[in-house]
C-alpha positions as CSV (number, residue, x, y, z in Angstrom):
1,M,-21.9,49.3,9.8
2,A,-24.2,46.8,9.9
3,D,-25.1,45.0,13.0
4,P,-23.7,41.7,13.5
5,T,-25.9,38.2,12.1
6,F,-26.9,35.8,14.6
7,E,-24.3,33.1,13.3
8,E,-21.5,36.0,13.6
9,I,-22.5,36.5,17.3
10,A,-22.4,32.7,17.8
11,A,-19.5,32.1,16.3
12,A,-18.0,34.9,18.6
13,L,-19.2,33.3,22.0
14,Y,-18.4,30.3,20.9
15,S,-14.6,30.7,20.4
16,G,-14.5,32.7,24.1
17,Q,-13.6,31.5,26.8
18,P,-15.8,28.2,28.1
19,D,-15.7,29.9,31.4
20,A,-16.8,33.1,30.3
21,F,-19.7,31.5,27.8
22,V,-22.6,32.9,30.4
23,A,-21.7,36.1,31.0
24,S,-20.8,36.8,27.2
25,R,-23.9,35.1,26.4
26,K,-26.2,37.8,28.5
27,A,-24.0,40.8,27.5
28,R,-24.2,39.9,23.8
29,A,-28.3,39.3,24.7
30,E,-28.5,42.6,26.4
31,E,-27.5,44.8,23.4
32,A,-29.0,42.6,20.4
33,G,-32.6,43.8,20.4
34,A,-34.7,41.3,18.2
35,L,-31.8,38.4,18.4
36,A,-31.6,38.7,21.9
37,P,-34.4,35.8,22.8
38,R,-31.6,33.3,20.5
39,I,-28.5,34.3,21.5
40,R,-30.3,33.9,25.9
41,A,-30.9,30.0,23.7
42,L,-27.6,29.2,23.1
43,K,-26.7,26.4,24.3
44,K,-23.0,26.3,26.1
45,P,-20.4,24.5,24.0
46,S,-18.7,21.1,25.0
47,I,-14.7,21.3,25.4
48,A,-14.6,19.6,22.3
49,A,-16.6,21.8,20.0
50,W,-14.7,24.9,21.7
51,V,-11.8,23.5,20.6
52,V,-12.7,22.6,17.5
53,N,-14.3,26.1,17.3
54,V,-11.4,27.7,18.4
55,F,-9.2,26.5,15.6
56,A,-12.1,27.4,12.7
57,Q,-11.8,31.1,14.0
58,E,-8.0,31.6,14.5
59,R,-6.9,28.6,11.8
60,S,-9.7,28.9,8.9
61,G,-7.1,29.2,6.2
62,Q,-5.3,25.9,7.2
63,L,-8.6,24.4,8.0
64,G,-10.4,25.6,4.5
65,E,-7.1,23.8,2.6
66,A,-7.3,21.1,4.5
67,L,-10.7,20.5,3.7
68,Q,-10.6,21.5,0.1
69,L,-8.2,18.6,-0.1
70,A,-10.5,16.3,1.6
71,R,-12.9,17.0,-1.0
72,E,-10.5,16.5,-4.0
73,L,-9.3,12.9,-2.3
74,R,-13.4,12.5,-2.3
75,E,-13.7,12.3,-5.4
76,A,-10.9,10.9,-6.6
77,Q,-10.7,7.8,-4.8
78,D,-13.7,6.0,-6.9
79,D,-10.7,5.9,-9.2
80,L,-7.8,4.5,-6.7
81,D,-6.4,0.5,-6.6
82,A,-6.7,-0.7,-2.9
83,P,-3.3,-0.3,-2.5
84,A,-3.5,3.9,-3.0
85,L,-6.9,4.2,-0.8
86,A,-4.7,2.0,2.1
87,K,-2.3,4.8,1.7
88,L,-5.2,7.6,1.1
89,G,-6.9,6.4,4.3
90,R,-2.9,6.5,6.3
91,D,-2.0,10.2,5.2
92,R,-5.9,11.2,6.4
93,R,-5.6,10.3,9.3
94,A,-2.5,11.5,9.7
95,L,-3.1,14.9,8.6
96,T,-6.7,14.7,11.3
97,R,-4.3,13.8,14.1
98,R,-1.9,17.0,12.9
99,L,-5.2,19.1,12.8
100,A,-6.4,18.2,16.0
101,A,-3.1,18.5,17.7
102,T,-2.6,22.2,16.8
103,A,-6.1,22.9,17.5
104,A,-5.7,21.1,20.8
105,E,-2.5,23.4,21.2
106,L,-4.6,26.7,20.9
107,A,-6.9,26.0,23.2
108,A,-4.2,24.6,25.7
109,S,-2.6,28.5,25.0
110,R,-5.7,30.3,26.8
111,G,-5.3,28.0,29.4
112,E,-7.6,25.1,29.0
113,R,-6.3,21.8,29.7
114,I,-7.0,19.4,26.6
115,T,-7.7,15.5,28.0
116,P,-7.2,12.5,26.0
117,A,-11.3,12.5,25.7
118,T,-11.3,15.6,24.4
119,L,-8.8,15.2,21.7
120,E,-10.4,12.0,20.2
121,S,-13.1,13.9,20.1
122,V,-11.7,16.9,18.5
123,E,-10.4,13.9,16.2
124,Q,-13.6,12.3,15.4
125,S,-15.0,15.9,14.7
126,I,-12.2,16.5,12.2
127,S,-12.7,13.4,10.3
128,A,-16.4,13.7,10.0
129,A,-15.4,17.1,8.0
130,F,-13.4,15.3,5.9
131,F,-15.9,12.4,4.8
132,D,-19.3,14.8,4.7
133,P,-19.9,18.0,3.3
134,T,-22.1,18.7,5.3
135,A,-20.2,18.0,8.6
136,A,-17.4,20.1,6.6
137,S,-19.5,23.1,6.6
138,A,-20.6,22.8,10.8
139,V,-17.1,22.7,11.4
140,A,-16.1,26.0,9.2
141,S,-18.4,27.3,10.6
142,G,-16.6,28.1,14.5
143,R,-20.3,27.6,15.7
144,L,-20.1,23.8,17.2
145,V,-22.4,22.9,20.1
146,R,-20.9,19.5,20.2
147,A,-18.9,17.2,18.5
148,L,-19.3,15.2,16.0
149,T,-18.1,12.1,14.2
150,P,-18.1,10.1,11.0
151,S,-20.7,8.0,10.9
152,S,-23.5,11.6,12.4
153,S,-26.6,12.0,9.8
154,E,-27.3,15.1,8.3
155,E,-29.4,15.6,11.0
156,E,-27.6,15.3,14.2
157,I,-25.0,17.3,12.3
158,R,-27.1,20.3,11.8
159,D,-28.8,20.2,15.7
160,A,-24.9,20.0,16.6
161,V,-24.6,23.4,14.9
162,A,-25.6,26.7,16.8
163,G,-28.0,29.0,13.8
164,E,-28.5,28.2,10.0
165,L,-25.8,26.1,8.5
166,D,-24.6,27.6,4.8
167,E,-22.9,25.0,3.3
168,G,-21.0,27.4,1.2
169,D,-18.6,27.7,4.4
170,A,-16.4,25.1,3.6
171,A,-17.4,24.7,-0.2
172,P,-14.1,25.8,-2.7
173,P,-14.8,27.7,-5.7
174,P,-16.4,26.1,-8.6
175,Q,-14.0,24.6,-10.9
176,P,-14.6,25.3,-14.9
177,P,-16.1,22.5,-16.6
178,D,-13.0,22.3,-18.8
179,E,-10.7,22.4,-16.1
180,L,-13.1,19.4,-14.2
181,Q,-12.2,17.3,-17.4
182,A,-8.7,17.6,-18.1
183,R,-8.6,16.5,-13.7
184,R,-10.8,13.2,-14.8
185,K,-8.5,12.7,-17.9
186,R,-5.4,13.2,-16.0
187,R,-6.8,10.7,-13.3
188,E,-7.6,8.3,-16.6
189,A,-3.9,8.5,-17.8
190,E,-2.2,8.7,-14.6
191,R,-4.3,4.8,-14.4
192,R,-3.1,3.7,-18.1
193,V,0.4,4.7,-16.9
194,A,0.6,3.0,-13.4
195,A,-1.8,-0.3,-15.6
196,A,0.8,-0.3,-17.8
197,E,4.0,-0.3,-15.5
198,K,2.4,-2.8,-13.7
199,E,1.8,-4.6,-16.8
200,Q,5.5,-4.0,-17.7
201,A,7.1,-5.0,-14.3
202,V,5.2,-8.5,-14.1
203,A,6.5,-8.9,-18.1
204,E,10.3,-7.7,-16.8
205,R,9.9,-10.8,-13.9
206,E,8.7,-13.1,-16.3
207,L,11.4,-12.7,-19.2
208,G,13.6,-12.5,-15.9
209,R,12.7,-15.9,-15.1
210,K,12.7,-17.6,-18.9
211,D,16.2,-15.9,-19.1
212,S,17.5,-17.9,-16.1
213,A,15.8,-21.3,-17.0
214,L,17.0,-21.0,-20.5
215,Q,20.5,-20.2,-19.4
216,K,20.0,-23.3,-16.7
217,L,19.4,-25.5,-20.2
218,R,21.5,-24.2,-22.1
219,S,24.3,-25.4,-19.4
220,T,22.5,-28.6,-19.0
221,A,22.5,-28.6,-22.5
222,D,26.5,-28.0,-23.3
223,E,27.4,-30.5,-20.4
224,L,25.0,-33.9,-22.3
225,S,27.3,-32.8,-25.7
226,E,29.9,-33.1,-23.6
227,R,29.4,-36.4,-22.1
228,V,27.9,-37.4,-25.3
229,A,31.4,-36.7,-27.0
230,D,33.2,-38.3,-24.0
231,L,30.8,-41.6,-24.8
232,E,31.2,-41.6,-28.5
233,A,35.1,-41.5,-27.9
234,Q,34.6,-44.4,-25.7
235,L,33.0,-46.5,-28.1
236,E,34.8,-46.1,-31.0
237,R,37.8,-46.9,-29.0
238,A,35.7,-50.0,-27.4
239,R,35.3,-50.8,-31.8
240,A,38.8,-50.6,-32.2
241,E,39.5,-52.9,-29.4
242,V,36.9,-55.7,-31.5
243,R,38.4,-55.4,-34.3
244,R,42.0,-55.8,-33.2
245,V,40.6,-58.9,-31.2
246,E,39.1,-59.7,-34.2
247,Q,42.5,-59.5,-36.3
248,E,44.6,-61.3,-33.5
249,L,41.9,-64.5,-33.1
250,P,42.1,-66.6,-35.9
251,E,46.1,-66.6,-35.5
252,L,45.5,-67.1,-31.6
253,E,43.3,-69.9,-32.1
254,S,45.9,-71.8,-34.3
255,A,49.0,-71.4,-31.2
256,Q,46.5,-72.6,-28.8
257,A,45.7,-75.7,-31.0
258,E,49.4,-76.4,-31.8
259,A,50.3,-75.8,-28.0
260,A,47.3,-78.3,-27.4
261,K,48.9,-80.7,-30.1
262,R,52.2,-80.4,-28.5
263,V,51.0,-81.1,-24.9
264,E,49.4,-84.0,-25.9
265,E,52.5,-85.5,-27.8
266,T,54.6,-84.4,-24.9
267,G,52.2,-85.9,-22.6
268,D,52.5,-89.6,-24.5
269,A,56.6,-89.3,-24.3
270,V,56.2,-88.8,-20.6
271,E,54.0,-91.9,-20.4
272,R,56.5,-93.9,-22.8
273,A,59.1,-92.7,-20.5
274,R,57.7,-94.1,-17.0
275,T,56.9,-97.2,-18.8
276,D,60.6,-97.6,-19.9
277,L,62.3,-96.9,-16.4
278,A,59.7,-98.8,-14.7
279,S,61.0,-102.0,-16.6
280,L,64.8,-101.6,-15.2
């Protein structure tokens, strides 16, 4: 059986009980032979780093799946529109909180009290792993000395890990070129479908507005047609009345002249009668 490597010893120490770290480090150094100086030089991890290390050791499968998902999301995010990117950000933050909560529960089951500040540092470390491949390898190694942040530089990340950082720790198995090409083609096809569906939705809304406007215009045209028909009927009745009046007008004018003449004649007779009466 081969002797454990420095990285394996460091990982075991960094996931052990924090209050036993110094004693455990001394014991491992005494039996490590040539590795003893490096083991004695190991720094005690911060509580947040220890919580992440415990999670990496005891939930390596769950962490590996999350880091694989994060890698795929990093590759896909360049192809997403603004709403999809916003949803991606929300989903990533939710996943970070869930993993950090699981890590905190593991640590609490070992008797360690996890403060809100420590939990925040654990979330920051996991978030850093989601955004940066080097940080992902650091978190997956289980050998963090201190917590990471999404803004940590590569030098800061490597300095926060005990021993050499093998970036293959968090790297998924390489995918065949044809599979990668198929995924790209599928994403492109999905983008085209989404764009076409968006255009169709816009066109359908526009069609709905046009249909509504057309229906309203047709209703107005029907109302105006009814009014025109009614006015034409009124006009025809007025014309008929004009024709009737025009036909009756000569006879009425003649009758009016006769009546005027009679009035004049009867007026004269009245006047003569009054004169004769006055002479009596």
